[in-house]
C-alpha positions in Angstrom: 0.0 0.0 0.0 1.3 3.4 -1.0 1.2 5.7 2.1 0.5 8.9 0.2 -2.9 9.7 -1.4 -2.6 9.9 -5.2 -4.4 12.8 -6.9 -5.7 12.0 -10.3 -8.2 13.7 -12.7 -11.0 11.2 -12.9 -12.6 7.9 -12.1 -10.9 6.1 -15.1 -7.5 7.2 -13.7 -8.4 5.8 -10.3 -9.2 2.4 -12.0 -5.9 2.5 -13.8 -4.0 3.3 -10.5 -5.7 0.5 -8.6 -4.7 -2.0 -11.4 -1.1 -1.0 -10.9 -0.8 -0.4 -7.1 -2.7 -0.5 -3.9 -3.4 3.2 -3.1 -6.1 5.7 -2.2 -6.9 8.4 -4.7 -8.6 11.8 -4.8 -10.2 12.7 -8.1 -10.2 16.4 -9.1 -13.1 15.9 -11.5 -11.0 17.3 -14.4 -9.6 20.7 -14.8 -12.5 22.4 -13.0 -10.8 21.8 -9.6 -12.7 23.5 -6.8 -12.0 24.7 -3.3 -13.7 21.7 -1.7 -11.3 19.3 -3.6 -8.3 21.5 -2.7 -9.3 21.3 0.9 -9.4 17.5 0.7 -6.0 17.5 -1.0 -4.6 19.8 1.8 -6.0 17.5 4.5 -4.5 14.4 2.7 -1.1 16.2 2.4 -1.2 17.1 6.1 -2.1 13.6 7.3 -0.5 11.2 4.7 1.2 13.1 2.0 0.1 13.6 -1.6 1.4 12.4 -5.0 0.0 14.4 -7.9 -0.3 12.2 -11.0 -2.1 14.1 -13.7 -2.4 13.6 -17.5 0.7 14.7 -19.5 -1.3 17.3 -21.4 -2.2 21.0 -21.0 -5.1 20.4 -18.7 -3.1 18.0 -16.5 -0.3 20.6 -16.2 -2.9 23.3 -15.2 -4.3 21.1 -12.5 -0.8 20.3 -11.3 0.1 24.0 -11.0 -3.1 24.8 -9.2 -2.4 22.1 -6.6 1.2 23.0 -6.2 0.2 26.7 -5.6 -2.5 25.9 -3.1 -1.0 22.8 -1.3 2.8 23.2 -0.9 5.1 20.2 -0.5 3.2 17.7 -2.6 5.2 15.1 -4.4 4.8 14.8 -8.2 5.0 11.8 -10.5 5.0 12.1 -14.3 4.0 9.5 -17.0 5.6 10.2 -20.3 3.1 11.2 -23.0 4.1 8.1 -25.1 3.2 5.8 -22.2 -0.1 7.5 -21.6 -1.4 7.6 -25.2 -3.8 5.1 -26.8 -5.6 5.7 -30.1 -4.7 9.4 -29.9 -6.2 9.9 -26.4 -3.7 11.1 -23.7 -4.4 10.2 -20.1 -3.3 8.3 -17.0 -6.2 5.9 -17.7 -4.3 4.8 -20.9 -1.0 4.0 -19.1 0.0 0.4 -18.4 0.3 -0.8 -14.8 4.1 -0.9 -15.4 4.2 2.7 -16.6 2.2 3.8 -13.6 4.5 1.9 -11.2 7.6 3.3 -12.9 6.2 6.9 -12.5 5.4 6.3 -8.9 8.9 4.9 -8.2 10.4 8.3 -9.4 8.4 10.8 -7.5 9.8 14.3 -6.8 9.0 16.7 -4.0 8.7 20.3 -5.0 10.7 22.9 -3.1 9.6 26.4 -4.1 12.2 29.0 -3.9 15.1 26.4 -4.0 18.3 27.3 -5.8 19.0 25.4 -9.0 22.2 23.5 -9.5 21.8 23.8 -13.3 21.7 27.2 -15.0 20.5 28.5 -18.3 23.9 28.2 -19.9 23.9 24.5 -19.0 20.5 24.1 -20.8 21.8 25.9 -23.8 25.0 23.8 -23.9 22.9 20.7 -23.7 20.7 21.8 -26.6 17.6 22.1 -24.5 17.2 25.8 -25.5 17.8 27.7 -28.7 18.5 24.5 -30.6 16.6 23.2 -33.7 15.6 20.0 -31.8 15.3 21.6 -28.3 11.7 20.6 -27.8 12.3 17.0 -28.5 15.5 17.0 -26.4 13.5 18.5 -23.5 10.8 15.9 -23.8 13.4 13.1 -23.7 15.3 14.7 -20.8 12.1 15.3 -18.9 11.2 11.7 -19.3 14.7 10.5 -18.3 14.6 12.8 -15.2 11.0 11.9 -14.3 9.9 15.6 -14.4 7.7 15.5 -17.5 7.7 17.7 -20.6 7.4 21.5 -20.7 8.8 24.6 -22.4 12.3 25.8 -21.7 11.4 28.3 -18.9 9.2 25.7 -17.1 11.9 23.0 -17.6 14.5 25.3 -15.9 12.0 25.9 -13.0 11.3 22.2 -12.6 15.0 21.4 -12.3 15.1 23.8 -9.4 11.8 22.9 -7.6 12.5 19.2 -7.9 16.2 19.7 -6.9 17.7 17.9 -9.8 21.4 17.6 -9.1 24.2 18.2 -11.6 25.0 14.5 -11.5 21.4 13.5 -12.3 21.4 16.1 -15.1 24.7 14.9 -16.5 23.6 11.2 -16.4 20.3 12.0 -18.2 22.2 14.1 -20.8 24.6 11.2 -21.4 21.7 8.8 -22.0 20.1 11.3 -24.3 23.3 11.6 -26.4 23.7 7.8 -26.4 20.1 7.3 -27.6 20.7 9.9 -30.4 23.7 7.9 -31.7 21.7 4.6 -31.9 
């Protein structure tokens, strides 16, 4: 049984989580997350801890940001878009039990206001900004680091709030470069 309560978007996501692990969930009811749901998430965070596992799409990111702003200290798990897509539909409900377990094994706790070990120059040197293939490279790096896909500014912010170390960054970059050579 996972100690923390997993926050998902809907009932189908809960079904997928329960196929993968033994855990309790809170459903946001989609992107129309309200104050009552946020109060439940805050209580769960206070009592057991919370892992946010939303869809790897715009609506899922919006929900994730709302929760992070209203309920500090939540953990975050990310399923890569490729593992959450079936027949053109993106969502946690489409992920295999293995993909869900892998995402939950790589949770990150957010630390707002934390100092980043990686700077913008590092991102540029790694081809994650101002590079013809920067978007694809960020997606791959986000998946390797378990922090999801986002634009350059958000990627930099996630490296900081999830306290990604220089070593983790270098290891993921090495894997990215190796995959590019294959």
